[in-house]
PyMOL commands that place a pseudoatom at each C-alpha (Angstrom):
pseudoatom trace, name=CA, resn=MET, resi=1, chain=A, elem=C, hetatm=0, pos=[2.732, 1.846, 9.680]
pseudoatom trace, name=CA, resn=CYS, resi=2, chain=A, elem=C, hetatm=0, pos=[1.373, -0.895, 7.513]
pseudoatom trace, name=CA, resn=PHE, resi=3, chain=A, elem=C, hetatm=0, pos=[1.925, 0.968, 4.281]
pseudoatom trace, name=CA, resn=SER, resi=4, chain=A, elem=C, hetatm=0, pos=[5.520, 1.861, 4.959]
pseudoatom trace, name=CA, resn=GLU, resi=5, chain=A, elem=C, hetatm=0, pos=[6.180, -1.927, 5.742]
pseudoatom trace, name=CA, resn=ARG, resi=6, chain=A, elem=C, hetatm=0, pos=[4.395, -3.090, 2.599]
pseudoatom trace, name=CA, resn=LEU, resi=7, chain=A, elem=C, hetatm=0, pos=[6.208, -0.553, 0.420]
pseudoatom trace, name=CA, resn=ARG, resi=8, chain=A, elem=C, hetatm=0, pos=[9.679, -1.564, 1.865]
pseudoatom trace, name=CA, resn=THR, resi=9, chain=A, elem=C, hetatm=0, pos=[8.963, -5.319, 1.367]
pseudoatom trace, name=CA, resn=LEU, resi=10, chain=A, elem=C, hetatm=0, pos=[7.674, -4.799, -2.097]
pseudoatom trace, name=CA, resn=ARG, resi=11, chain=A, elem=C, hetatm=0, pos=[10.673, -2.783, -3.130]
pseudoatom trace, name=CA, resn=LYS, resi=12, chain=A, elem=C, hetatm=0, pos=[13.149, -5.376, -1.424]
pseudoatom trace, name=CA, resn=GLN, resi=13, chain=A, elem=C, hetatm=0, pos=[11.280, -8.113, -3.524]
pseudoatom trace, name=CA, resn=SER, resi=14, chain=A, elem=C, hetatm=0, pos=[11.849, -6.113, -6.791]
pseudoatom trace, name=CA, resn=PRO, resi=15, chain=A, elem=C, hetatm=0, pos=[15.037, -5.501, -8.567]
pseudoatom trace, name=CA, resn=LEU, resi=16, chain=A, elem=C, hetatm=0, pos=[14.367, -1.642, -8.274]
pseudoatom trace, name=CA, resn=THR, resi=17, chain=A, elem=C, hetatm=0, pos=[16.239, 0.647, -5.719]
pseudoatom trace, name=CA, resn=GLN, resi=18, chain=A, elem=C, hetatm=0, pos=[14.675, 3.543, -3.805]
pseudoatom trace, name=CA, resn=LYS, resi=19, chain=A, elem=C, hetatm=0, pos=[16.122, 5.777, -6.378]
pseudoatom trace, name=CA, resn=ASP, resi=20, chain=A, elem=C, hetatm=0, pos=[14.498, 4.157, -9.330]
pseudoatom trace, name=CA, resn=ILE, resi=21, chain=A, elem=C, hetatm=0, pos=[11.122, 3.970, -7.874]
pseudoatom trace, name=CA, resn=ALA, resi=22, chain=A, elem=C, hetatm=0, pos=[11.416, 7.677, -6.655]
pseudoatom trace, name=CA, resn=ALA, resi=23, chain=A, elem=C, hetatm=0, pos=[12.228, 8.546, -10.354]
pseudoatom trace, name=CA, resn=LYS, resi=24, chain=A, elem=C, hetatm=0, pos=[9.425, 6.590, -11.772]
pseudoatom trace, name=CA, resn=ILE, resi=25, chain=A, elem=C, hetatm=0, pos=[6.901, 8.355, -9.365]
pseudoatom trace, name=CA, resn=GLY, resi=26, chain=A, elem=C, hetatm=0, pos=[8.300, 11.784, -9.690]
pseudoatom trace, name=CA, resn=VAL, resi=27, chain=A, elem=C, hetatm=0, pos=[9.658, 12.311, -6.110]
pseudoatom trace, name=CA, resn=SER, resi=28, chain=A, elem=C, hetatm=0, pos=[13.073, 12.717, -4.625]
pseudoatom trace, name=CA, resn=PRO, resi=29, chain=A, elem=C, hetatm=0, pos=[14.857, 9.659, -3.280]
pseudoatom trace, name=CA, resn=ARG, resi=30, chain=A, elem=C, hetatm=0, pos=[14.620, 11.287, 0.080]
pseudoatom trace, name=CA, resn=THR, resi=31, chain=A, elem=C, hetatm=0, pos=[10.844, 11.577, -0.118]
pseudoatom trace, name=CA, resn=PHE, resi=32, chain=A, elem=C, hetatm=0, pos=[10.585, 7.865, -1.081]
pseudoatom trace, name=CA, resn=GLN, resi=33, chain=A, elem=C, hetatm=0, pos=[12.884, 7.021, 1.893]
pseudoatom trace, name=CA, resn=GLN, resi=34, chain=A, elem=C, hetatm=0, pos=[10.466, 8.866, 4.022]
pseudoatom trace, name=CA, resn=TYR, resi=35, chain=A, elem=C, hetatm=0, pos=[7.482, 6.971, 2.620]
pseudoatom trace, name=CA, resn=GLU, resi=36, chain=A, elem=C, hetatm=0, pos=[9.413, 3.607, 3.571]
pseudoatom trace, name=CA, resn=LEU, resi=37, chain=A, elem=C, hetatm=0, pos=[10.126, 5.027, 7.120]
pseudoatom trace, name=CA, resn=GLY, resi=38, chain=A, elem=C, hetatm=0, pos=[6.615, 5.979, 7.628]
pseudoatom trace, name=CA, resn=LYS, resi=39, chain=A, elem=C, hetatm=0, pos=[7.430, 9.701, 8.176]
pseudoatom trace, name=CA, resn=ILE, resi=40, chain=A, elem=C, hetatm=0, pos=[5.171, 10.833, 5.303]
pseudoatom trace, name=CA, resn=GLU, resi=41, chain=A, elem=C, hetatm=0, pos=[2.541, 9.309, 3.033]
pseudoatom trace, name=CA, resn=PRO, resi=42, chain=A, elem=C, hetatm=0, pos=[2.014, 9.671, -0.636]
pseudoatom trace, name=CA, resn=ASN, resi=43, chain=A, elem=C, hetatm=0, pos=[-0.881, 11.374, -2.273]
pseudoatom trace, name=CA, resn=ILE, resi=44, chain=A, elem=C, hetatm=0, pos=[-3.384, 9.422, -4.301]
pseudoatom trace, name=CA, resn=GLU, resi=45, chain=A, elem=C, hetatm=0, pos=[-1.602, 9.963, -7.618]
pseudoatom trace, name=CA, resn=LYS, resi=46, chain=A, elem=C, hetatm=0, pos=[1.608, 8.508, -6.182]
pseudoatom trace, name=CA, resn=LEU, resi=47, chain=A, elem=C, hetatm=0, pos=[-0.386, 5.562, -4.703]
pseudoatom trace, name=CA, resn=ILE, resi=48, chain=A, elem=C, hetatm=0, pos=[-1.667, 4.827, -8.178]
pseudoatom trace, name=CA, resn=LEU, resi=49, chain=A, elem=C, hetatm=0, pos=[1.939, 4.880, -9.464]
pseudoatom trace, name=CA, resn=LEU, resi=50, chain=A, elem=C, hetatm=0, pos=[3.164, 2.570, -6.927]
pseudoatom trace, name=CA, resn=SER, resi=51, chain=A, elem=C, hetatm=0, pos=[0.384, 0.127, -7.318]
pseudoatom trace, name=CA, resn=HIS, resi=52, chain=A, elem=C, hetatm=0, pos=[1.089, -0.001, -11.092]
pseudoatom trace, name=CA, resn=ILE, resi=53, chain=A, elem=C, hetatm=0, pos=[4.890, -0.436, -10.433]
pseudoatom trace, name=CA, resn=PHE, resi=54, chain=A, elem=C, hetatm=0, pos=[4.389, -3.289, -7.945]
pseudoatom trace, name=CA, resn=HIS, resi=55, chain=A, elem=C, hetatm=0, pos=[1.303, -4.812, -9.817]
pseudoatom trace, name=CA, resn=VAL, resi=56, chain=A, elem=C, hetatm=0, pos=[-0.788, -4.677, -6.525]
pseudoatom trace, name=CA, resn=THR, resi=57, chain=A, elem=C, hetatm=0, pos=[-4.064, -3.004, -5.540]
pseudoatom trace, name=CA, resn=ILE, resi=58, chain=A, elem=C, hetatm=0, pos=[-3.994, 0.302, -3.600]
pseudoatom trace, name=CA, resn=ASP, resi=59, chain=A, elem=C, hetatm=0, pos=[-6.068, -1.457, -1.087]
pseudoatom trace, name=CA, resn=PHE, resi=60, chain=A, elem=C, hetatm=0, pos=[-3.070, -3.909, -0.627]
pseudoatom trace, name=CA, resn=LEU, resi=61, chain=A, elem=C, hetatm=0, pos=[-0.570, -0.998, -0.509]
pseudoatom trace, name=CA, resn=VAL, resi=62, chain=A, elem=C, hetatm=0, pos=[-2.667, 0.632, 2.337]
pseudoatom trace, name=CA, resn=CYS, resi=63, chain=A, elem=C, hetatm=0, pos=[-3.432, -2.682, 4.075]
pseudoatom trace, name=CA, resn=ARG, resi=64, chain=A, elem=C, hetatm=0, pos=[-7.159, -2.371, 3.471]
pseudoatom trace, name=CA, resn=ASP, resi=65, chain=A, elem=C, hetatm=0, pos=[-7.108, -6.077, 2.611]
pseudoatom trace, name=CA, resn=GLU, resi=66, chain=A, elem=C, hetatm=0, pos=[-6.514, -6.880, 6.254]
pseudoatom trace, name=CA, resn=TYR, resi=67, chain=A, elem=C, hetatm=0, pos=[-9.360, -4.519, 7.165]
pseudoatom trace, name=CA, resn=PHE, resi=68, chain=A, elem=C, hetatm=0, pos=[-11.935, -6.428, 4.900]
pseudoatom trace, name=CA, resn=ALA, resi=69, chain=A, elem=C, hetatm=0, pos=[-10.827, -9.818, 6.072]
pseudoatom trace, name=CA, resn=GLU, resi=70, chain=A, elem=C, hetatm=0, pos=[-11.416, -8.691, 9.701]
pseudoatom trace, name=CA, resn=ALA, resi=71, chain=A, elem=C, hetatm=0, pos=[-14.649, -7.056, 8.804]
pseudoatom trace, name=CA, resn=ASP, resi=72, chain=A, elem=C, hetatm=0, pos=[-15.811, -10.195, 6.923]
pseudoatom trace, name=CA, resn=ALA, resi=73, chain=A, elem=C, hetatm=0, pos=[-15.005, -12.386, 10.115]
pseudoatom trace, name=CA, resn=VAL, resi=74, chain=A, elem=C, hetatm=0, pos=[-17.071, -10.077, 12.359]
pseudoatom trace, name=CA, resn=GLU, resi=75, chain=A, elem=C, hetatm=0, pos=[-20.022, -10.050, 10.033]
pseudoatom trace, name=CA, resn=SER, resi=76, chain=A, elem=C, hetatm=0, pos=[-20.022, -13.765, 9.885]
pseudoatom trace, name=CA, resn=GLU, resi=77, chain=A, elem=C, hetatm=0, pos=[-19.840, -14.181, 13.704]
pseudoatom trace, name=CA, resn=ILE, resi=78, chain=A, elem=C, hetatm=0, pos=[-22.777, -12.033, 14.200]
pseudoatom trace, name=CA, resn=ASN, resi=79, chain=A, elem=C, hetatm=0, pos=[-24.827, -12.769, 11.161]
pseudoatom trace, name=CA, resn=LEU, resi=80, chain=A, elem=C, hetatm=0, pos=[-24.690, -9.238, 9.572]
pseudoatom trace, name=CA, resn=PRO, resi=81, chain=A, elem=C, hetatm=0, pos=[-25.322, -8.846, 5.743]
pseudoatom trace, name=CA, resn=LYS, resi=82, chain=A, elem=C, hetatm=0, pos=[-21.982, -8.527, 3.902]
pseudoatom trace, name=CA, resn=HIS, resi=83, chain=A, elem=C, hetatm=0, pos=[-20.873, -5.017, 3.292]
pseudoatom trace, name=CA, resn=PRO, resi=84, chain=A, elem=C, hetatm=0, pos=[-22.031, -3.698, -0.338]
pseudoatom trace, name=CA, resn=ASN, resi=85, chain=A, elem=C, hetatm=0, pos=[-18.622, -3.505, -1.835]
pseudoatom trace, name=CA, resn=ALA, resi=86, chain=A, elem=C, hetatm=0, pos=[-18.038, -7.220, -1.236]
for i in range(1, 86): cmd.bond("trace and resi %d" % i, "trace and resi %d" % (i + 1))
show_as sticks, trace
zoom trace
């Protein structure tokens, strides 16, 4: 559910409407509404467009930033080497 919540929050913080964003990424307003409700998820092409519109990373949109923060905390607790993408 994290993606849908982030998407809704980002949209509400912007001056854009659901209809505006839907048009920018080439989907119907109903499809965009379903993204925000967590009923469906966009493909990678749409994620890239959304990340550009909101000036955030795809990792942020799909909540991977939280995943890496948790993984870093676990690694430091048990003295594991950092993941290679760090």
